[in-house]
C-alpha positions as CSV (number, residue, x, y, z in Angstrom):
1,X,-18.9,69.1,-31.7
2,X,-15.3,69.6,-31.0
3,X,-14.3,73.2,-30.0
4,X,-18.0,74.0,-29.5
5,X,-19.8,76.1,-27.0
6,X,-22.1,73.2,-26.4
7,X,-21.6,70.4,-23.9
8,X,-23.2,66.9,-24.0
9,X,-25.3,66.3,-20.9
10,X,-27.1,63.1,-21.8
11,X,-27.3,60.2,-24.2
12,X,-30.3,57.9,-24.1
13,X,-33.6,56.7,-25.4
14,X,-36.0,59.1,-27.1
15,X,-38.7,59.0,-24.4
16,X,-36.3,60.1,-21.7
17,X,-34.8,62.7,-23.9
18,X,-38.2,64.2,-24.5
19,X,-38.8,64.5,-20.8
20,X,-35.4,66.1,-20.4
21,X,-36.2,68.6,-23.1
22,X,-39.5,69.4,-21.5
23,X,-37.8,70.1,-18.1
24,X,-35.0,72.2,-19.7
25,X,-37.5,74.3,-21.6
26,X,-39.3,75.1,-18.3
27,X,-36.0,76.8,-17.3
28,X,-35.7,78.6,-20.7
29,X,-32.9,76.3,-21.9
30,X,-33.2,75.2,-25.5
31,X,-31.1,72.0,-25.9
32,X,-29.5,70.8,-29.1
33,X,-30.2,67.2,-30.1
34,X,-28.0,64.8,-32.0
35,X,-29.2,61.5,-33.4
36,X,-26.9,58.6,-32.4
37,X,-28.2,56.3,-35.1
38,X,-26.6,56.0,-38.5
39,X,-28.7,53.5,-40.5
40,X,-26.1,53.3,-43.3
41,X,-23.7,51.7,-40.9
42,X,-26.0,49.3,-39.1
43,X,-26.0,45.6,-40.2
44,X,-29.3,44.1,-41.1
45,X,-29.1,41.4,-38.4
46,X,-29.1,42.2,-34.7
47,X,-30.3,45.7,-35.0
48,X,-32.3,47.5,-32.3
49,X,-35.3,49.6,-32.7
50,X,-34.1,51.9,-29.9
51,X,-33.2,55.3,-31.1
52,X,-30.5,57.0,-29.0
53,X,-30.3,60.8,-28.9
54,X,-27.6,63.0,-27.4
55,X,-28.6,66.2,-25.6
56,X,-26.3,69.2,-25.6
57,X,-26.7,72.6,-23.9
58,X,-24.8,75.8,-24.2
59,X,-21.8,75.9,-21.7
60,X,-23.3,79.0,-20.1
61,X,-26.4,76.9,-19.1
62,X,-24.7,73.8,-17.8
63,X,-25.1,74.8,-14.2
64,X,-28.9,75.1,-14.6
65,X,-29.2,72.0,-16.7
66,X,-27.2,69.6,-14.5
67,X,-29.7,69.3,-11.6
68,X,-32.4,68.4,-14.1
69,X,-30.3,65.6,-15.6
70,X,-29.3,64.3,-12.2
71,X,-32.9,64.3,-11.0
72,X,-34.3,62.4,-14.0
73,X,-31.5,59.8,-14.1
74,X,-31.7,59.2,-10.4
75,X,-35.4,58.7,-10.6
76,X,-34.9,56.2,-13.4
77,X,-32.5,54.1,-11.3
78,X,-35.1,53.8,-8.4
């Protein structure tokens, strides 16, 4: 998303991304998701079943979204 009005705010596992989306939607922020997996490039051996997603928000909403991300990621570290 080069030269985009959207900014990446989080990359991680689907379950956490779903929680982030839920919290952002409570603030009337509709995030854009990007799937980090590309099955065509993964080798058959040593693959992970973990699906990573990237969460983007419009640059005008970054100030409202940042505290949500910080809260959830801090909670996960504890």
